[in-house]
N, C-alpha and C positions, 0 to 999 in steps of 0.2 A: 343244938344240932337238929336238923330237920329230918324227919323220917318219911314224909310224903308231901307232895306239892300238887294242889288242884286249883284250877281257875274256873270261875263262874262269870259268864258275860251277861250283861243286862240287855236283853233283846229290845227293850223299848227306848234305848238311847242313853246318853250320858246323864249321870246325876252329879252331885257335888260332894267333895270331901274337904275337910279342913285339917291341915297338918302343920308341922313345925315351920314350913316355908310358905304358909298361907293356904289359900283355897285352890282347888283344881277340879278338873272334870274327871269323873270316875266312870269307866265303862264296864267295870266288873270288880270282882273281889278274888284275891288269892287266899287260899285257906291252907294253913300249914299246921301239922301236928309236930310238936317239939319233943325232944327227948325228956324234958322235965314235966311231961304229962299236962300239956296245955295246948289249946288251939289258938292260933294267931290269925286274925283277919286283916288283910292289907289291901288298900285300894289299888286298882290297876288304872293308870292314867290313860288319857286319850292317845298318848304316844306309845302305849303298850308297856310302860315301865311301872315298877312298883313305887307307889307314893311313899313319902317319908313320914308315915304314921302307921300305927297298928293298934288293934284291940286284942288283948290277951284274955282268954277265957279258960279257967282251970277245967280239966276233964270232968270233975264232979259237978260242975255247973252247966254242962252242955245240955243235958236233958231239960233242965229248967228254962234255958234260953230257947230251946226249940219249942217248948210248950208256950212260952210267952209270945214268940213270933207267930205261932199258929193262932193264938187268941187275938192278936192284933190284926192278923189277916182276916179272920172271921168278922171282925167289927168293921173293917174297911170295905169288904166286898158285899 
């Protein structure tokens, strides 16, 4: 069961995702918090639909994921 639903668009244009039906153009990410205490990241296709794949991250791992993303960002910029 989903408790909230947020979308993030990629302002620099489409990227790629790979799902069960092959690859597609990803224009953003849908972020869901589930009733079983995890976050799901789903690609938003160039048609505005949710792609047929997701990444599930348990709530207790979110802070670690954020820290890792910040570290990667610092090394890239």
